[in-house]
N, C-alpha and C positions, 0 to 999 in steps of 0.2 A: 584426281576424280575428273570425269568429264562434266560439262554443264548439265547434261541430262541426269547424270547420277546425283548431282547437287540438288537438282529440282525434286528428285524422289525423296530426299531426306526429310523434309517437313511433312510429306505425305505419310511416310512410315512412322515419324514420331508423333503425328497428330498435332502439329503446331502450324501456325499461320506462316512463319518465316524460319529460316535457318541462317546462322552466321558462321562463316568459315574464316578462321584466323590464320593469317599467313605470317611470313617473317617481316621484320622491320616495320610493323604497324599496319600491314595491309589487312583489311577486313572486307570480305564480299558477302552480299546477302542474296538469298534466293527464296522465292516462293514456288509453288507448284507450276506457276505460269512462266518463270524464268528469273533472271537477275534484275535486282533493282540498283539504281544509282545511289541510293541512300536509304537508311532505315534508322529512325531515331530510337525507338525502344530497343531495337537490336543493338544499336551502339551502346546504350546503357548496360544491357545484358552482357555484351562482349567485354567491355571494359571492367565490369565487376568480376567476370571470370579471370581476366588477366591479373587484377589486383589480388584475387584469392590465390592464384597460382604463385605469385610473387612472394607471399608471406609478409608483405610490407603493410603498413598502416595507411599509406598515402602514395599516390602515384600520379604524375603528370607526364603526358606523352603526346604524340602526333599520331592520328589515325588517317590512313589513306584509303579512301573508298570512292569509287565512281569518278575517278580523275580529280578528286578534291582532297586536300590536306588540311586538317583542322585540329585544334587543340582539344584534348580531353583531360579531365581531372577526376580522379577516383579517391574516395575517402572511406575507411571503415567506420561504421557506426554500430551501436548495440543491436539495432533492428535490421542491419543489413549493410549494403555498400552503396553510398551515395555517388552518383556520377553526373558531372555536368560536361556539356560540350558546345563548342562554338558552331551554331547552325549557319552563320553567315548572314547575308542580307536577304530579306523576304520581300517580294514585290506583291502589291495587292491592287486589284483592278476590278471594275465593274463589268460583268458579262453582259452580253446582249439580252434584251428583254426576252427574245425568243428562247435563247439557251436557258435563262433562269426559269422561264415557264415550263420548259420541257423537264428540267430537273425536278421542280416542285411537284409536277405531275407523277413523275416516277417514285418520288418519296411519299406522295399522298398528303402533303402539307402545304400551308401557305407560310412563306418565310422570306427574310431578307437574304439575298445571295450575294457573295463576292468570290472572286477567283484569286487564289493566293498561290505563290510559288516560291519555294526556296531553291528552285532548280527544276522541280517537277511539279506542274500545276495540279491543284485540287480545289474543289469548291468547299466554301465555308457557308453554312446555312444556319441562320438564327431562328429558333422557334420560341414560342410564347413562354413555355414553362416546362419543368422536368417531366410533368405528366404527359405533355404532348410527345416529348422525346421518348419516353418509355413505351408509348403506345405505337411507335412507328413499325409498319410492316412494308417496307419498300419493295418495289418491283426490281429485283436484282438483275434480271435479264436486261431491262432497259438501262439501268445504271451502268452495266457492263459495256454498253455500246457508246457511252459518252467518251469524248476524246480527252479524258483527264485520269489522273491516278485513282481518284475516289471522291468521296463526299463526306465531309466532317460536319455532322449536325450538332448544334450545341444550344444550351439554354443558360443564360447568365443567372447565377443564384445569389450574388452579392458582390461587393467590391473585391475585385481580384479573384473571383471564384466562378466556376462554371461546371456544368456536366455535359458530357458529349458522347456520341456514337459515331464510329467510322465504318463506312461501307465502301469496300474496294473490290468488288467482283471482277473488274477488269484485270486485276493482277492475281486473281485466283483466291482472294480473301473476301468472303461474303460480308463478314463483320469482324473487325479487328477489336481485340480487347483493350489494346493500348496503342495509340498512335502519337508519338513524341513530336514528329516533324509537323504534324498538323496543329498540335498544341502551340508550337512555336509560331506557326503562321497565324493562329488566333491571337496570340500575344501581340504580334506586329500590328494586326488589324485593329485591336483594341488599344494599342499603344500602352500596354500594361507593363509597369516596372517589375511587377511579380504577379504571375497568374497561376493559379492551381486549378487543374481540370481533372475531375473524377470521371472514369471511364470503366467499361467492362462489366457493369452491374447486370446489364441485360443478358450477358452470357454466363453469369455466375462466376466471373473472375475479376473482382474489383481491382482497380489500379488507380494511381494518381500520378500525374505528370506535372512538372513545374516549368515555367518559361519566363524569361525576362527579356523585354524589348527596349532598345534605346535607339530611336531614329531609324527604325527598320532593321537594325542589326540585332540578332537574337541569340540568346543562350538557352539551352534546354537541359533539364535535369530530371532525375528520379532516383528512387532507392530500389535496388534489386537484392533478392535473396538467392544465393547460389545453393543449389541442391545437387546432391550426388545422382549421377545417372543410374 
């Protein structure tokens, strides 16, 4: 397939992303806007499919995506297939006051902003509570012009728990129902040994992503259900 043909797949399927599984552990991810250097929830999905196809109960392997090779582990459970992967090191920095102000204006909120990157930068924005999060109606055109992958808005709901929404119009995804890499970024920012982030409720597709951070190095996981096409 050409890259243009790959970009058309998520459009036809009505999904935010598409994962293309190659030989020897290669996985490529595309949205309607083009190829991504990585996709966390796509990695969970891809590795769940590979375990399902293998017929095994457990699988450890190496995935090659975006010039990076990392370990993945998949395990069958009664409720689906649990996948964990090594996200690597996440850097966290403070954006300029001007950039943070521009972002909050586009979101229509007042919040604490940091810039986090596991390789591709995105904003993390803390808001007061889940009600503020649920009521967000951001200006997606303005967000699309920001020089980052997207914006992960979250509210902490308890020790090791949060709810979040991910807006990434710059890569063709107005609102993502699950963003695992941003969950890992949040775990690094909060220095959480285990973090559970619920997402997708605003779009009617609830999801939960797990992450664990240790001195900036992060593992991310979740449970996927494989359905026949």
